[in-house]
TORPA-4810 file (N, C-alpha, C, O; in nm, 3 decimals):
<nodes>
NODE_1_7.760_10.916_13.956_7.686_11.013_13.857_7.506_10.914_13.861_7.402_10.979_13.864_M
NODE_2_7.507_10.820_13.861_7.391_10.748_13.811_7.327_10.631_13.922_7.428_10.571_13.958_S
NODE_3_7.254_10.593_13.966_7.276_10.447_14.024_7.100_10.383_13.933_6.981_10.412_13.930_N
NODE_4_7.181_10.301_13.883_7.073_10.223_13.789_7.056_10.099_13.877_7.145_10.045_13.943_I
NODE_5_6.898_10.055_13.866_6.839_9.934_13.888_6.816_9.840_13.764_6.752_9.863_13.662_L
NODE_6_6.872_9.751_13.792_6.813_9.661_13.629_6.751_9.518_13.708_6.796_9.464_13.810_I
NODE_7_6.618_9.472_13.614_6.546_9.383_13.672_6.592_9.249_13.549_6.616_9.274_13.431_I
NODE_8_6.597_9.150_13.593_6.595_9.034_13.516_6.726_8.999_13.541_6.804_9.085_13.582_G
NODE_9_6.774_8.851_13.516_6.919_8.803_13.536_6.927_8.688_13.411_6.983_8.585_13.447_A
NODE_10_6.877_8.689_13.263_6.862_8.641_13.192_6.999_8.677_13.065_7.052_8.788_13.070_G
NODE_11_7.050_8.569_12.953_7.164_8.640_12.861_7.133_8.796_12.804_7.232_8.850_12.755_G
NODE_12_7.020_8.868_12.804_7.044_9.003_12.770_7.065_9.085_12.874_7.086_9.201_12.838_V
NODE_13_7.069_9.061_13.023_7.066_9.162_13.129_7.255_9.101_13.142_7.338_9.188_13.166_S
NODE_14_7.284_9.011_13.131_7.408_9.001_13.125_7.493_9.077_13.042_7.589_9.135_13.093_Q
NODE_15_7.469_9.085_12.919_7.515_9.185_12.853_7.474_9.338_12.886_7.554_9.431_12.892_V
NODE_16_7.339_9.345_12.908_7.327_9.506_12.938_7.429_9.531_13.069_7.523_9.610_13.072_A
NODE_17_7.380_9.432_13.189_7.520_9.486_13.286_7.643_9.507_13.238_7.691_9.618_13.261_T
NODE_18_7.703_9.434_13.181_7.835_9.450_13.163_7.860_9.572_13.072_7.970_9.626_13.077_V
NODE_19_7.741_9.628_12.971_7.786_9.759_12.909_7.740_9.872_13.033_7.808_9.974_13.038_K
NODE_20_7.666_9.862_13.100_7.671_9.966_13.223_7.814_9.985_13.270_7.888_10.083_13.259_C
NODE_21_7.842_9.821_13.347_7.995_9.829_13.436_8.082_9.907_13.366_8.152_9.994_13.418_A
NODE_22_8.081_9.872_13.218_8.198_9.950_13.140_8.178_10.108_13.103_8.264_10.169_13.040_M
NODE_23_8.049_10.173_13.153_8.076_10.253_13.167_8.049_10.308_13.320_7.968_10.401_13.320_N
NODE_24_8.082_10.285_13.405_8.075_10.276_13.549_8.102_10.448_13.600_8.050_10.492_13.703_S
NODE_25_8.180_10.521_13.521_8.133_10.693_13.526_8.008_10.710_13.512_7.950_10.781_13.595_D
NODE_26_7.948_10.661_13.425_7.835_10.729_13.398_7.711_10.624_13.511_7.598_10.671_13.523_V
NODE_27_7.736_10.519_13.570_7.637_10.436_13.629_7.746_10.398_13.718_7.822_10.304_13.697_F
NODE_28_7.749_10.501_13.850_7.826_10.479_13.956_7.788_10.343_14.064_7.863_10.275_14.134_T
NODE_29_7.658_10.336_14.047_7.605_10.226_14.153_7.543_10.136_14.024_7.509_10.195_13.922_N
NODE_30_7.532_9.982_14.036_7.467_9.895_13.975_7.399_9.835_14.047_7.449_9.826_14.159_I
NODE_31_7.293_9.781_14.035_7.221_9.664_14.093_7.159_9.582_14.028_7.098_9.633_13.934_T
NODE_32_7.146_9.467_14.037_7.099_9.357_13.911_7.014_9.296_14.028_7.066_9.238_14.123_L
NODE_33_6.854_9.320_14.009_6.778_9.208_14.052_6.701_9.129_14.029_6.618_9.159_13.943_A
NODE_34_6.689_8.981_14.101_6.584_8.895_13.990_6.516_8.791_14.053_6.530_8.824_14.171_S
NODE_35_6.464_8.707_14.053_6.357_8.638_14.087_6.475_8.585_14.169_6.499_8.612_14.286_R
NODE_36_6.548_8.501_14.083_6.646_8.458_14.119_6.795_8.495_14.146_6.884_8.507_14.062_T
NODE_37_6.801_8.507_14.256_6.903_8.594_14.325_7.081_8.523_14.289_7.182_8.593_14.298_K
NODE_38_7.081_8.418_14.262_7.219_8.352_14.280_7.258_8.351_14.090_7.367_8.314_14.048_S
NODE_39_7.148_8.398_14.002_7.150_8.413_13.880_7.207_8.591_13.886_7.284_8.632_13.800_K
NODE_40_7.171_8.655_13.966_7.294_8.782_13.961_7.406_8.772_14.033_7.494_8.855_14.010_C
NODE_41_7.429_8.668_14.137_7.550_8.660_14.183_7.645_8.640_14.056_7.739_8.711_14.019_D
NODE_42_7.594_8.525_14.003_7.723_8.478_13.900_7.735_8.582_13.800_7.850_8.583_13.756_A
NODE_43_7.643_8.690_13.736_7.663_8.792_13.659_7.753_8.878_13.729_7.853_8.916_13.667_I
NODE_44_7.735_8.916_13.847_7.790_9.004_13.936_7.972_8.935_13.969_8.083_8.983_13.991_A
NODE_45_7.937_8.858_13.960_8.103_8.767_13.985_8.188_8.741_13.887_8.300_8.690_13.896_K
NODE_46_8.086_8.805_13.726_8.194_8.749_13.625_8.230_8.896_13.579_8.344_8.909_13.535_F
NODE_47_8.171_8.981_13.582_8.201_9.124_13.587_8.290_9.165_13.709_8.378_9.245_13.676_I
NODE_48_8.291_9.136_13.821_8.415_9.178_13.893_8.516_9.089_13.827_8.591_9.147_13.748_K
NODE_49_8.529_8.991_13.839_8.636_8.935_13.784_8.689_9.025_13.653_8.804_9.064_13.674_Y
NODE_50_8.637_9.065_13.529_8.632_9.046_13.437_8.658_9.205_13.398_8.721_9.237_13.297_R
NODE_51_8.597_9.301_13.493_8.587_9.394_13.474_8.653_9.517_13.600_8.701_9.628_13.573_L
NODE_52_8.639_9.465_13.713_8.678_9.490_13.876_8.597_9.603_13.922_8.643_9.697_13.987_G
NODE_53_8.370_9.576_13.856_8.289_9.660_13.868_8.261_9.550_13.982_8.266_9.428_13.965_V
NODE_54_8.225_9.636_14.129_8.135_9.599_14.190_7.993_9.610_14.159_7.934_9.711_14.121_Q
NODE_55_7.936_9.480_14.182_7.752_9.510_14.126_7.696_9.483_14.242_7.755_9.400_14.310_I
NODE_56_7.602_9.526_14.283_7.505_9.511_14.392_7.390_9.372_14.346_7.343_9.368_14.232_N
NODE_57_7.356_9.267_14.449_7.247_9.173_14.372_7.121_9.177_14.494_7.136_9.169_14.616_T
NODE_58_7.012_9.189_14.428_6.870_9.168_14.505_6.804_9.059_14.443_6.830_9.006_14.335_A
NODE_59_6.702_9.028_14.536_6.630_8.947_14.489_6.486_9.016_14.487_6.448_9.073_14.589_Q
NODE_60_6.417_9.011_14.389_6.242_9.051_14.354_6.176_8.966_14.280_6.217_8.885_14.197_I
NODE_61_6.076_8.990_14.313_6.009_8.935_14.285_5.928_9.062_14.192_5.895_9.160_14.259_D
NODE_62_5.899_9.063_14.069_5.915_9.168_13.942_5.747_9.172_13.914_5.705_9.271_13.855_A
NODE_63_5.672_9.091_13.945_5.509_9.095_13.941_5.477_9.194_14.086_5.364_9.243_14.088_D
NODE_64_5.550_9.219_14.181_5.472_9.270_14.294_5.552_9.424_14.297_5.670_9.446_14.323_D
NODE_65_5.421_9.543_14.252_5.467_9.626_14.216_5.527_9.716_14.350_5.642_9.752_14.325_T
NODE_66_5.493_9.750_14.450_5.502_9.748_14.575_5.664_9.703_14.638_5.755_9.771_14.685_A
NODE_67_5.649_9.564_14.613_5.810_9.567_14.626_5.919_9.619_14.539_6.030_9.638_14.589_A
NODE_68_5.898_9.644_14.415_5.983_9.690_14.319_5.989_9.865_14.368_6.097_9.924_14.368_V
NODE_69_5.930_9.896_14.386_5.880_10.044_14.446_5.997_10.031_14.601_6.092_10.104_14.630_V
NODE_70_5.956_9.937_14.658_6.075_9.961_14.782_6.252_9.959_14.780_6.337_10.021_14.845_E
NODE_71_6.263_9.830_14.645_6.379_9.785_14.630_6.458_9.913_14.521_6.580_9.919_14.505_L
NODE_72_6.346_10.020_14.449_6.422_10.134_14.383_6.467_10.262_14.509_6.556_10.346_14.504_I
NODE_73_6.360_10.232_14.622_6.372_10.348_14.745_6.556_10.275_14.809_6.673_10.313_14.799_K
NODE_74_6.501_10.182_14.858_6.654_10.112_14.920_6.767_10.089_14.842_6.868_10.057_14.904_Q
NODE_75_6.778_10.102_14.665_6.910_10.140_14.630_6.957_10.278_14.522_7.037_10.309_14.433_T
NODE_76_6.827_10.337_14.614_6.808_10.506_14.524_6.844_10.506_14.413_6.940_10.576_14.381_K
NODE_77_6.775_10.427_14.317_6.784_10.393_14.148_6.762_10.520_14.116_6.700_10.581_14.203_A
NODE_78_6.798_10.593_14.002_6.737_10.711_13.960_6.682_10.647_13.825_6.598_10.715_13.765_D
NODE_79_6.722_10.517_13.768_6.618_10.504_13.666_6.596_10.362_13.643_6.711_10.318_13.653_L
NODE_80_6.523_10.268_13.619_6.503_10.113_13.615_6.552_10.059_13.462_6.512_10.136_13.375_L
NODE_81_6.616_9.965_13.420_6.660_9.883_13.313_6.567_9.757_13.320_6.614_9.658_13.377_L
NODE_82_6.413_9.748_13.258_6.390_9.623_13.240_6.434_9.550_13.129_6.422_9.595_13.015_N
NODE_83_6.503_9.398_13.162_6.518_9.305_13.083_6.499_9.175_13.132_6.565_9.072_13.116_V
NODE_84_6.347_9.211_13.224_6.317_9.069_13.255_6.186_9.042_13.117_6.168_9.085_13.003_A
NODE_85_6.107_8.933_13.226_5.998_8.890_13.139_5.913_9.015_13.050_5.909_9.132_13.087_L
NODE_86_5.862_8.973_12.953_5.770_9.113_12.882_5.662_9.146_12.975_5.635_9.252_13.031_P
NODE_87_5.599_9.021_12.977_5.497_9.024_13.052_5.482_9.120_13.216_5.372_9.151_13.261_Y
NODE_88_5.562_9.142_13.259_5.596_9.209_13.384_5.611_9.391_13.351_5.614_9.462_13.451_Q
NODE_89_5.616_9.427_13.277_5.631_9.542_13.179_5.544_9.637_13.266_5.599_9.726_13.331_D
NODE_90_5.426_9.622_13.268_5.308_9.710_13.327_5.345_9.703_13.491_5.340_9.809_13.554_L
NODE_91_5.377_9.591_13.553_5.411_9.609_13.680_5.473_9.690_13.703_5.431_9.777_13.779_T
NODE_92_5.683_9.703_13.612_5.744_9.733_13.658_5.747_9.912_13.618_5.827_9.988_13.673_L
NODE_93_5.654_9.954_13.522_5.632_10.037_13.472_5.579_10.114_13.587_5.638_10.215_13.627_M
NODE_94_5.463_10.069_13.646_5.376_10.112_13.750_5.478_10.209_13.864_5.481_10.328_13.896_D
NODE_95_5.574_10.054_13.909_5.667_10.099_14.019_5.769_10.246_14.001_5.776_10.332_14.088_A
NODE_96_5.828_10.251_13.895_5.876_10.348_13.814_5.799_10.467_13.865_5.840_10.539_13.956_C
NODE_97_5.654_10.487_13.782_5.548_10.587_13.804_5.585_10.627_13.936_5.649_10.729_13.961_V
NODE_98_5.518_10.499_14.068_5.511_10.545_14.195_5.639_10.597_14.283_5.630_10.665_14.385_K
NODE_99_5.770_10.546_14.216_5.862_10.624_14.218_5.956_10.729_14.204_6.057_10.779_14.252_A
NODE_100_5.865_10.738_14.107_5.904_10.898_14.010_6.086_10.889_13.930_6.166_10.981_13.914_G
NODE_101_6.097_10.765_13.901_6.240_10.732_13.757_6.174_10.713_13.659_6.060_10.679_13.630_I
NODE_102_6.268_10.744_13.607_6.281_10.696_13.434_6.255_10.539_13.428_6.311_10.471_13.513_P
NODE_103_6.200_10.496_13.365_6.190_10.338_13.311_6.207_10.301_13.172_6.132_10.342_13.084_Y
NODE_104_6.315_10.214_13.150_6.380_10.205_13.011_6.348_10.019_13.008_6.356_9.942_13.103_I
NODE_105_6.305_9.987_12.848_6.286_9.855_12.822_6.307_9.833_12.715_6.315_9.914_12.623_D
NODE_106_6.326_9.669_12.708_6.393_9.618_12.575_6.282_9.516_12.532_6.320_9.427_12.455_T
NODE_107_6.132_9.517_12.574_6.059_9.409_12.512_5.942_9.505_12.467_5.950_9.628_12.468_A
NODE_108_5.824_9.424_12.424_5.734_9.485_12.398_5.573_9.430_12.506_5.577_9.309_12.486_N
NODE_109_5.517_9.441_12.548_5.432_9.433_12.644_5.365_9.272_12.582_5.320_9.268_12.467_Y
NODE_110_5.367_9.180_12.649_5.302_9.044_12.627_5.242_8.998_12.761_5.299_8.996_12.870_E
NODE_111_5.100_8.956_12.728_5.024_8.904_12.856_5.030_8.806_12.903_4.998_8.722_12.819_H
NODE_112_5.057_8.757_13.006_5.120_8.622_13.025_5.036_8.507_12.990_5.100_8.406_12.960_P
NODE_113_4.902_8.497_12.987_4.847_8.395_12.883_4.890_8.382_12.731_4.836_8.285_12.678_D
NODE_114_4.966_8.449_12.654_4.979_8.471_12.563_5.063_8.373_12.522_5.102_8.370_12.405_T
</nodes>
């Protein structure tokens, strides 16, 4: 039904990705991407073991709008869930606008120098 791209691989990401996997009838394709792919792979392995749901993983620089747009296209994402760092909000929003998909966020924007 829906392809979701989740950006970020910290504690909040694990919880959010598990919840999406628990609703695999809604989120039929889940891709988890972060700067450190090994963190995504660990979360995907945990979910596969616990829930039997396959999670795709990718490495992404969330500060690179063009790279995020390309990943959105590659994964055919219908929406993006940002659980990355708060100062990456605007970059990820811009990517969603360019790709024409909805953007969901869990944090307020914060400038990187703050």
